[in-house]
Each structure stands twice: as structure tokens, then as C-alpha cells.
Residue frames as a rotation matrix with the C-alpha (Angstrom) as fourth column:
UNK 1
-0.713 -0.640 0.287 9.39
-0.395 0.704 0.590 16.87
-0.580 0.308 -0.754 -1.71
UNK 2
-0.160 0.641 -0.751 7.76
-0.947 0.114 0.299 14.92
0.277 0.759 0.589 -4.52
UNK 3
-0.738 0.012 0.674 5.92
-0.285 0.900 -0.329 11.65
-0.611 -0.435 -0.661 -3.97
UNK 4
-0.715 0.598 -0.363 3.55
-0.183 0.341 0.922 9.37
0.675 0.726 -0.134 -5.84
UNK 5
-0.780 0.523 0.345 0.23
-0.467 -0.119 -0.876 9.69
-0.417 -0.844 0.337 -4.02
UNK 6
-0.786 0.602 0.141 -2.74
0.606 0.706 0.365 7.33
0.120 0.372 -0.920 -4.38
UNK 7
-0.886 0.462 -0.042 -5.87
-0.456 -0.884 -0.104 9.35
-0.085 -0.073 0.994 -5.19
UNK 8
-0.158 0.860 0.486 -8.51
-0.305 0.426 -0.852 6.60
-0.939 -0.283 0.195 -5.36
UNK 9
0.802 0.596 -0.050 -10.02
-0.274 0.291 -0.917 4.62
-0.531 0.749 0.396 -8.24
UNK 10
0.509 -0.697 0.505 -6.58
0.732 0.659 0.173 3.10
-0.453 0.281 0.846 -9.01
UNK 11
0.745 -0.223 0.629 -5.22
0.293 -0.738 -0.609 6.60
0.600 0.637 -0.484 -9.77
UNK 12
0.288 -0.744 -0.602 -1.75
0.857 -0.080 0.509 7.77
-0.428 -0.663 0.615 -8.72
UNK 13
0.864 -0.050 0.501 -0.33
0.237 -0.838 -0.491 11.30
0.444 0.543 -0.713 -9.07
UNK 14
-0.248 -0.942 -0.227 3.10
0.893 -0.132 -0.429 12.84
0.375 -0.309 0.874 -8.55
UNK 15
0.728 0.558 0.398 2.57
0.307 -0.784 0.539 15.61
0.613 -0.271 -0.742 -5.98
UNK 16
-0.428 -0.765 0.481 4.50
-0.176 -0.452 -0.874 17.89
0.886 -0.459 0.059 -3.65
UNK 17
0.678 0.574 -0.460 4.12
0.360 0.286 0.888 16.82
0.641 -0.767 -0.013 -0.01
UNK 18
0.706 -0.422 0.568 5.71
-0.672 -0.652 0.351 18.17
0.222 -0.630 -0.744 3.20
UNK 19
-0.239 -0.843 -0.483 9.07
-0.290 0.536 -0.793 16.75
0.927 -0.049 -0.373 4.29
UNK 20
0.659 0.537 -0.526 8.35
0.293 0.461 0.838 14.54
0.693 -0.706 0.147 7.33
UNK 21
0.261 -0.531 0.806 9.71
-0.871 -0.490 -0.041 15.56
0.417 -0.691 -0.590 10.73
UNK 22
0.122 -0.288 -0.950 11.82
0.118 0.954 -0.274 12.85
0.985 -0.079 0.150 12.36
UNK 23
0.808 0.159 0.568 12.11
-0.536 -0.205 0.819 11.92
0.246 -0.966 -0.080 16.01
UNK 24
-0.051 -0.838 0.544 14.65
-0.935 0.231 0.268 10.15
-0.350 -0.495 -0.795 18.18
UNK 25
-0.332 -0.199 0.922 15.79
-0.108 0.979 0.173 6.85
-0.937 -0.042 -0.346 16.71
UNK 26
0.670 0.581 0.463 14.52
0.438 0.194 -0.878 7.74
-0.599 0.791 -0.125 13.22
UNK 27
-0.543 -0.816 -0.198 16.25
0.282 -0.400 0.872 8.89
-0.791 0.417 0.448 10.05
UNK 28
0.572 0.621 -0.536 15.27
-0.297 -0.453 -0.841 10.88
-0.765 0.640 -0.075 7.00
UNK 29
-0.266 -0.617 0.740 16.24
0.524 0.551 0.649 9.29
-0.809 0.561 0.177 3.68
UNK 30
-0.084 0.139 -0.987 16.59
-0.732 -0.681 -0.034 11.27
-0.676 0.719 0.159 0.46
UNK 31
0.286 0.295 0.912 14.97
0.225 0.904 -0.363 8.71
-0.931 0.309 0.192 -1.84
UNK 32
-0.564 -0.547 -0.619 16.69
-0.545 -0.316 0.776 8.34
-0.621 0.775 -0.120 -5.21
UNK 33
-0.608 0.402 -0.685 14.52
-0.536 0.428 0.728 5.50
0.585 0.810 -0.045 -6.49
UNK 34
-0.536 0.515 0.670 11.43
-0.554 0.384 -0.738 3.61
-0.637 -0.767 0.079 -5.34
UNK 35
-0.933 0.235 -0.272 9.64
-0.069 0.626 0.777 0.62
0.352 0.744 -0.568 -6.78
UNK 36
-0.110 0.949 0.296 5.89
-0.969 -0.036 -0.245 0.13
-0.222 -0.313 0.923 -6.79
UNK 37
-0.948 -0.311 -0.065 5.42
-0.317 0.936 0.151 -3.61
0.014 0.164 -0.986 -6.33
UNK 38
-0.517 0.782 -0.349 2.45
0.166 0.491 0.855 -5.96
0.840 0.385 -0.383 -6.51
UNK 39
-0.474 0.330 -0.816 1.63
0.878 0.098 -0.469 -5.30
-0.075 -0.939 -0.336 -2.83
UNK 40
-0.765 0.143 -0.628 0.98
-0.027 -0.981 -0.190 -1.64
-0.644 -0.129 0.754 -3.67
UNK 41
-0.803 0.479 -0.355 -1.10
-0.440 -0.073 0.895 -2.54
0.402 0.875 0.269 -6.74
UNK 42
-0.466 0.636 -0.615 -3.24
0.614 0.733 0.294 -4.97
0.638 -0.241 -0.732 -4.71
UNK 43
-0.582 0.224 -0.782 -3.79
0.651 -0.447 -0.613 -2.32
-0.487 -0.866 0.114 -2.01
UNK 44
-0.788 0.261 -0.558 -4.99
-0.432 -0.880 0.198 0.14
-0.439 0.397 0.806 -4.66
UNK 45
-0.753 0.467 -0.463 -7.05
-0.321 0.353 0.879 -2.32
0.574 0.811 -0.116 -6.67
UNK 46
-0.255 0.657 -0.710 -8.92
0.566 0.696 0.441 -3.87
0.784 -0.289 -0.549 -3.74
UNK 47
0.476 0.614 0.630 -9.57
-0.009 -0.713 0.701 -0.78
0.880 -0.339 -0.334 -1.63
UNK 48
0.563 -0.321 -0.761 -6.90
0.816 0.361 0.452 -1.38
0.130 -0.876 0.465 1.01
UNK 49
-0.663 -0.748 -0.031 -5.16
0.748 -0.660 -0.067 1.94
0.030 -0.068 0.997 0.27
UNK 50
0.346 0.767 -0.541 -6.86
0.739 -0.578 -0.347 5.13
-0.579 -0.280 -0.766 1.37
UNK 51
0.591 -0.113 0.799 -6.77
0.583 -0.624 -0.520 8.19
0.558 0.773 -0.303 -0.90
UNK 52
0.787 -0.404 0.466 -3.77
-0.537 -0.821 0.195 10.31
0.304 -0.404 -0.863 0.09
UNK 53
0.778 -0.507 0.371 -1.57
0.074 0.661 0.747 7.29
-0.624 -0.554 0.551 0.85
UNK 54
0.312 -0.790 -0.528 2.05
-0.949 -0.234 -0.211 7.34
0.043 0.567 -0.822 -0.31
UNK 55
0.939 0.071 0.336 2.82
-0.097 0.993 0.061 3.79
-0.330 -0.090 0.940 -1.40
UNK 56
0.588 -0.780 -0.216 6.12
-0.140 0.165 -0.976 2.13
0.797 0.604 -0.012 -2.24
UNK 57
0.874 -0.275 0.400 8.46
-0.398 0.065 0.915 0.45
-0.278 -0.959 -0.053 0.21
UNK 58
0.544 -0.740 0.395 11.33
0.785 0.615 0.071 -0.71
-0.296 0.272 0.916 -2.01
UNK 59
0.995 -0.092 -0.044 13.58
-0.099 -0.972 -0.212 2.34
-0.024 0.216 -0.976 -1.81
UNK 60
0.172 -0.985 0.009 17.16
0.979 0.170 -0.111 3.30
0.108 0.028 0.994 -2.52
UNK 61
0.769 0.127 0.626 18.61
0.161 -0.987 0.003 6.55
0.619 0.099 -0.779 -1.24
UNK 62
-0.400 -0.916 0.016 20.95
0.368 -0.177 -0.913 8.48
0.840 -0.359 0.407 1.03
UNK 63
0.252 0.406 -0.879 20.47
0.967 -0.083 0.240 9.22
0.024 -0.910 -0.413 4.72
UNK 64
-0.043 -0.222 0.974 20.14
0.388 -0.902 -0.189 13.01
0.921 0.370 0.125 5.01
UNK 65
-0.181 0.013 0.983 19.33
-0.763 -0.632 -0.132 13.40
0.620 -0.774 0.124 8.73
UNK 66
-0.356 0.033 -0.934 19.46
0.441 0.887 -0.137 11.24
0.824 -0.460 -0.331 11.88
UNK 67
0.348 0.609 0.713 17.21
-0.399 -0.592 0.700 11.90
0.848 -0.528 0.037 14.89
């Protein structure tokens, strides 16, 4: 699946990452859209996001699997 990944120095890249495995009580969502908000920008700008982090928590999508 594709995701926007933080790579350090305020740099983000669209990359292929593995589809996460879900457990009991979890669900997998096929994300159709995701916003990067000021929280994500602050994390990147002030060193609170580690390289490799997938940011963005304002999503819209369809549930594709329930655990």
C-alpha cells in the first residue's frame, strides 16, 4: 500500500509499505483520503516525528477487514 512517510529534515515521501496485520477488535481501513494537519507539521518541524513515521490521522475510507 502507498503511504506518505516522514524521512527527516521536514521531508515526506510517498512510498510503498506493507499492509498492516490486524488483530481481534481491530479493523483495516482502505484509506481514500487523508489530511496532514498542523499537528503533523509540528511533529516534523520540531523533531517529534521519527524518520519512518507515517503521519496523518484525519482519514476517510472504507472498512476492508474486521478482526
